[in-house]
C-alpha positions as CSV (number, residue, x, y, z in Angstrom):
1,M,-1.6,17.0,-4.3
2,P,-3.2,17.0,-0.8
3,D,-1.1,16.4,2.3
4,I,-1.9,13.8,4.9
5,T,-0.4,13.4,8.3
6,F,-0.3,10.2,10.3
7,Q,1.6,8.8,13.3
8,I,4.1,5.9,13.2
9,P,5.7,4.1,16.1
10,T,9.0,5.5,17.4
11,E,10.8,2.3,16.5
12,V,9.7,2.7,12.8
13,E,10.7,6.4,12.8
14,K,14.2,5.4,14.0
15,I,14.6,2.9,11.2
16,L,13.3,5.3,8.6
17,S,15.5,8.2,9.8
18,S,18.5,5.9,9.5
19,H,17.9,5.7,5.8
20,P,17.8,9.3,4.5
21,E,18.7,8.1,1.0
22,I,15.2,6.8,0.6
23,K,12.4,9.1,-0.4
24,W,9.8,7.9,2.1
25,D,7.1,10.2,0.7
26,I,7.4,8.3,-2.6
27,V,7.3,4.9,-0.9
28,V,4.2,5.9,1.0
29,T,2.5,7.4,-2.0
30,E,3.2,4.3,-4.1
31,S,1.9,2.0,-1.4
32,L,-1.2,4.0,-0.9
33,W,-1.8,4.1,-4.7
34,N,-1.4,0.3,-5.0
35,Y,-3.8,-0.3,-2.1
36,A,-6.3,2.2,-3.6
37,K,-6.2,0.4,-6.9
38,K,-7.0,-2.9,-5.2
39,L,-9.9,-1.2,-3.4
40,R,-11.2,0.2,-6.6
41,L,-11.0,-3.2,-8.3
42,M,-12.8,-4.9,-5.3
43,G,-15.5,-2.2,-5.5
44,K,-16.0,-2.9,-9.2
45,I,-16.2,-6.7,-8.6
46,A,-18.5,-6.3,-5.6
47,S,-20.8,-3.9,-7.5
48,K,-21.5,-6.7,-10.0
49,S,-22.1,-9.4,-7.4
50,K,-25.5,-10.9,-6.8
51,L,-24.5,-12.2,-3.4
52,S,-26.3,-10.7,-0.4
53,A,-24.4,-9.8,2.8
54,R,-25.8,-13.0,4.4
55,D,-24.5,-15.1,1.5
56,V,-21.1,-13.6,1.9
57,N,-21.1,-14.2,5.7
58,T,-22.1,-17.9,5.1
59,L,-19.4,-18.4,2.5
60,D,-16.8,-16.7,4.7
61,K,-17.7,-19.0,7.6
62,S,-17.6,-22.1,5.4
63,I,-14.2,-21.2,4.0
64,K,-12.7,-20.4,7.4
65,T,-14.1,-23.6,8.9
66,A,-12.6,-25.7,6.0
67,I,-9.2,-24.0,6.4
68,M,-9.2,-24.5,10.2
69,S,-10.1,-28.2,9.9
70,R,-7.4,-28.7,7.3
71,Y,-4.7,-27.2,9.4
72,K,-5.9,-29.0,12.6
73,E,-5.3,-32.3,10.7
74,S,-1.7,-31.3,9.8
């Protein structure tokens, strides 16, 4: 399995290091795997879509406008 390296905030590192009983590499691997599976599924769904990028942007704007107006009324 390949290794990856990334940076985390010092505050997060302090919290993680205070819990040595947790295998953080497993937590990170499972989190990445779950996210990767979602990306793979989104890719499969998007590959079958007949919407253009312009259609998606129009739909996105309509949804966000509707949500914004709903919460402004509340």
